[in-house]
N, C-alpha and C positions, 0 to 999 in steps of 0.2 A: 304800843302807843296808848295812851290813857284816853278815856272817853272825852275829856274836855279837850285835849288835841286834837282829836278827830272832828269835834265841833269846830273849833278854830280853823282847821284845813279847810273843812267844809263852808263855813262863813267866807273865809278868804277867796277860795275858787270862786264861790257865787259871786262877789263882789268884782272880782277882776273880770269874769265873764260879762256882767251887767256893764260896767263901765266901758269896755272896748266895744262891746256891742253897740251903745249910745255914741261913741265917738266914730265906728265904723257908718252908722246911719246919719248922723249930723253929716259927714263928708258928702255921702252919697244924693241926700237929699238936697242939699245946696247946689251941688254939680248939675243933678235932673233939673233943677227949677231955675238956674242960674245960664246955662251952657246950652247950645244947640247941639244937636249931634254930631260928632266930628269936630267940632271947635276947639281949638288948641291955644294954650297960652304958654308963651315961653317964659319959664322961670331962670334958668340958665343954659347953657349950651349943652348941657348934659342932662336937665331936668325940664320935662313938660307937664301941665297939665292939659289934658286932653280927653274929652267926653266920647266914650266909645259904649256900647252895649252888647251882650254876649250872653247866651243859652245858659251860663251858669257853672261851668268848669274853670278850675283857677287858670290865671293868665289866658283867658279866653278862648281856650282849647274847646273843641267840640265833637264827639264822635258818635252820639246817638241823638235819636229826638228828644225834644225839649219836655214833653211830659213824662218819659219815661227816664230821662236823666234826673228830673225832680224826685220821682218816687225812689229811685236807688240812692238819693241823696239823703231822704227823708230816712230812710231804713239805716243808713250808715249814721246818721245823726242819734237816733234811738239807740242802736247798738253801742255808740261810743258814750252816750250818756249813761247808759246802764253799766258800761264798765268803770268810767270815772266815779260814779258813785260805789261801786264796790271796792276800788282799790283805795279809796277814802275811808270806808267803813271798816276794811281789813286791817289797815294801820301798820303794816309793814313795809310800806312803799316810801321812797324820799320825797320830801315835797317838791324837788326840782322837777321829778316825774310827774309827779301829780299837776303841776302847774303847766308844764308843757303839754301834756294830754288835753288839759282844759283849755291852752291856747290853741290847738288844732281844733278841739268842737268849736270853740268861739267863732272861727273863721268860717265853719260850716255852716253853721247857725246863721252868720250875718249875710251871707250870700242867699241861703234860705230865705230869708225874710224877704229880699227883693223878689225871689220867684213866686212867693205866695201873695205878696200884697201890692207889689208894685203894679202890676198889669190891672188890679182893682181901683185904685186911687190916683192914677196919673193919666195923662194923655198920651199918646204915641211921641214918641221922640222924634225929631226932624232937624234936619239942616236949616230949615226955613224958619222955626220957630222953637221958643223955650215950652217946656212940658209945665203943666201945671195941675193941680190938685183938682179932683172931680168927685163927686158924691159916690160913697162906697160901693163898688159893683157897677160903675159907669166908665170904667177906664179902658184901657187898649186890649187888654187880654184876661181870659178867665184865671180861677185861682190855680196856682202851680204853674203858670204859662208866663209869669212876669220875667222880664230880662234883666240881667244883671249888670248895675252899673260899674264902669270902670272908668279911672281918671289919670292915674300914674303913670308917668312913661320915662325912661331913663336911657336915651340913645346915648351912650357912652362914648363911641366913636363909629366912623363908618370905615368901610374896607373894600377892595376889589380883588377878586379870586383872579390868579394868574392864569392867562389864556390857555396854559397848556393843561390846566386841571381837569379832569374829568368831570363831566356834568354840568359843572357851577363856573367854567372857566370863562372869565370877563366880566362875570356877574357882581354886581355892587350889592353890598349888605350892610347892616346895621346892627352893633352890638351895644346894649342889649334893647330891643326892639318891643316887645310884648308889652301892652297897657295892662295893668292890673288895678286892684284896690286894695284898702286896708284889711279887709277880709282874707284877702289872698295872703297878705305878708304874715298874718296871725298863723295860717295854716303852713307857709312855707318856713317860718323862723321856727314853729314848733316841732316840725318834722326833723329839720337839719338839727336843731339841739338834741333831739332825742338819738338822732344816730350818734352824736359825737359824744354825748356825756351819758346816756342811759342805756349802754350797751348790755348791762346784766339784766335789767328788766325786760328789754325787748327780746335777750335769749330764752329768757324764762316764758314770756308771752308766746314765743315761737315754738315751744314745747323743749326747752332747753332743760338744764339742772335749775330746779326750781330753789335750791339752796341759795342761788344768786341774789335772789331779791331780797330774802332775810338777811343775807351777808350786807347787803348794801344799807340796812338801817339797823343792824345789830347793837351798834353802841348806844345808838340813841334809845332803842328799847330797854337795854338794859340799865341805862340811866334811868329811865322812867321807873323801873320797877324796885331800883334800889332807893328812888325817893318815896315811893310808895311803902316800901317796908320800913323805912325812916319814919315814915308819918304814923304808921300803925303801932311802932315800937313806942312812940311818944304817948300816943293815946292810952296805951296799956300803962304805962307808968304814971 
């Protein structure tokens, strides 16, 4: 890949990340400052806007303490940022792969912004009143302890387990019930498409045949080389 192509890829990825982060934060700030905690608005029978908060894992999951979770996510973001920079600089990876890695990184950064800043600049969420902005540092939580804002819920259908079914017999459920946000969607779409369309790159990342990565972009690289040689020949003439 030519140097100009690497620069273009770098600017393209940067622009994409910035735009998606702005969209993510606009949605979250609007929900945070216009909805009470737990407030839900029905859009359709299978789509609701519902304001909930969580400690920061995708889809509202939580397994460890908030502070340690935030530190872990910061380390992951730094590692992924370095990796993204390297694959752009290397110039042998497909643009699709680069964009999908950037998409995952965008989602991680989007939720990290909530954890770093929301506790410092907002009042705590409540079922009885709407949160509002406060002077920096006077919010409901210290740095890294802010909660992530979620709002999208898609309860496509409800079901009841048969009475004879072990453990869950007779219980009612909803598919799909987790509440998530735009950043979560970026992470999920990025990972799903990576698994579907970037198997060669992932195999190389996991220690497989490194030739797979160069094979994926060999045609593009060969064409770039031919163009460069053609330009050099013209200059010599």
